[in-house]
Structure formats: C-alpha cells, structure tokens
C-alpha positions in Angstrom: 0.0 0.0 0.0 1.0 3.5 -0.7 -0.6 6.2 1.3 -3.1 3.6 2.7 -4.7 3.0 -0.7 -3.9 -0.3 -2.3 -1.9 0.1 -5.5 -0.9 -3.0 -7.5 2.6 -2.3 -8.9 3.4 -4.9 -11.6 6.9 -3.8 -12.5 9.3 -0.9 -11.8 12.0 0.0 -14.2 14.7 2.7 -13.9 14.9 5.2 -16.7 18.4 6.5 -16.9 19.1 9.9 -18.4 22.0 9.9 -20.9 23.6 12.4 -23.1 23.6 10.1 -26.1 22.1 6.7 -26.4 24.4 5.7 -29.2 27.5 6.3 -27.0 25.9 4.6 -24.0 24.7 1.4 -25.7 28.0 -0.4 -25.9 28.4 -0.4 -22.1 24.9 -1.9 -21.7 24.9 -4.3 -24.6 28.6 -5.4 -25.0 29.9 -5.0 -21.4 26.7 -6.0 -19.5 25.0 -8.2 -22.0 21.6 -6.4 -22.3 19.6 -6.7 -25.5 17.9 -3.7 -27.0 14.2 -4.6 -27.5 12.6 -1.2 -28.2 14.1 1.9 -29.8 12.4 5.3 -30.4 14.1 7.8 -32.7 14.2 11.5 -31.8 15.4 14.1 -34.2 17.6 11.8 -36.3 19.1 9.9 -33.3 17.9 7.5 -30.7 15.9 9.2 -28.0 14.8 6.2 -26.0 15.6 2.5 -25.7 14.5 -0.4 -23.6 17.1 -3.0 -22.7 16.5 -6.4 -21.2 18.6 -9.1 -19.6 17.5 -12.1 -17.6 14.0 -10.7 -17.0 15.4 -7.3 -15.9 14.6 -4.1 -17.8 16.4 -0.8 -18.0 15.4 2.2 -20.1 17.7 4.9 -21.4 16.4 8.3 -22.5 18.2 11.4 -23.7 17.4 14.7 -21.9 16.5 16.2 -25.2 13.9 13.5 -25.7 12.5 14.1 -22.2 12.4 17.8 -22.8 10.2 17.4 -25.8 8.0 14.7 -24.2 7.8 15.7 -20.5 9.2 19.2 -20.2 7.9 19.4 -16.6 10.6 16.9 -15.5 13.4 17.7 -17.9 15.3 20.1 -15.5 15.3 17.4 -12.9 16.2 14.6 -15.2 19.8 15.4 -16.4 22.4 12.9 -17.6 23.7 11.0 -14.7 20.3 10.8 -13.0 17.5 8.4 -13.1 13.8 8.1 -12.3 11.6 5.1 -11.6 8.7 4.1 -13.9 6.1 1.7 -12.5 3.4 -0.2 -14.4 0.3 -0.3 -12.2 -3.1 -1.8 -12.6 -4.9 1.5 -12.1 -3.4 5.0 -12.6 -6.4 6.4 -10.7 -5.6 4.3 -7.7 -2.0 5.3 -7.9 -3.0 9.0 -8.1 -5.2 8.6 -5.0 -2.4 6.8 -3.1 0.2 9.5 -3.9 -1.3 12.2 -1.7 1.4 14.5 -0.5 3.5 14.0 -3.6 3.9 16.9 -5.9 2.1 16.2 -9.2 4.4 17.2 -12.0 2.4 15.8 -14.9 -1.3 15.1 -14.2 -2.8 12.0 -15.7 -2.3 11.9 -19.4 -2.6 9.4 -22.2 0.6 8.9 -24.2 1.0 8.3 -27.9 2.0 4.7 -27.0 -1.3 4.1 -25.2 -0.3 4.4 -21.5 -2.2 6.5 -19.0 0.5 8.1 -16.9 1.0 10.4 -13.9 4.4 11.8 -12.9 5.2 13.0 -9.4 8.1 14.2 -7.2 8.1 12.6 -3.7 9.1 14.2 -0.5 12.8 13.4 -1.2 12.8 15.0 -4.6 12.7 11.8 -6.6 10.8 11.7 -9.9 8.4 8.7 -10.2 6.1 7.8 -13.1 3.1 5.5 -12.8 1.6 4.0 -15.9 -1.5 1.9 -16.7 -1.4 -0.1 -19.9 -4.6 -1.6 -21.2 -4.4 -4.6 -23.5 
C-alpha cells in the first residue's frame, strides 16, 4: 500500500538519463549483455531505448527527448540521474495513493497508449506510474 490506498505495482523500471544513447549502448549491450528490445528515434538519433537481460529491464532516454515529451521533469532529469517508472493496474488508484507527492504531470494518455501520472516525492525523486490496457 502507498498512502493507505492499495496500488498494484506490476513492475518498476529505472529510466536512466543519458547524453547520447548511441554512445551509451556499448556499455549496456557489450559489457553487461543487455539486448535492445525497443528503440524510439528522436530528431535523427535515438531518443529512448528499452534494454532487457535475464528478466530485468532498463530504459535509457536522452534529456533532449525528455524535454520534448515531458518538459515538466526535464530540468530534474539530467544525464547522470534516473527516475523510476512503474506499471500499475490503475493509474487512478496510484494518483489517490500519492497524496502529499507533488504532481508534476497530471494523468495523461501517451502516444504509445499508456495512461500516466508523474510526481516528485518528499525526497525530490521523480516517479512515473503508468497503466497499460491490452
């Protein structure tokens, strides 16, 4: 439970802010053995990727891509930082449970079909909660 309201969190994935995905990928794929499963272009380069290994997932995103998609968090999401992105059963339940957290991006529907809310908790961490319907 978060804030005394039951929230079912299915998965939490770090999104790591990077200057350039192309220069970051060899570390993740060659050194650590992750496989790129999703890539999203942004202005002629990669703006976002999902990497997986042994059931674990890591996302990389450039600050420029974040600035265009979520300008409200871009100043807090600089290269060298990360935020957490959680898949939940109900974004409304998550929003109710997050009382006291500063809502940075109210519930929105993304181009990829997720309903999301983005908050900053009392420690200044950026957290995204998303509901995906099949």
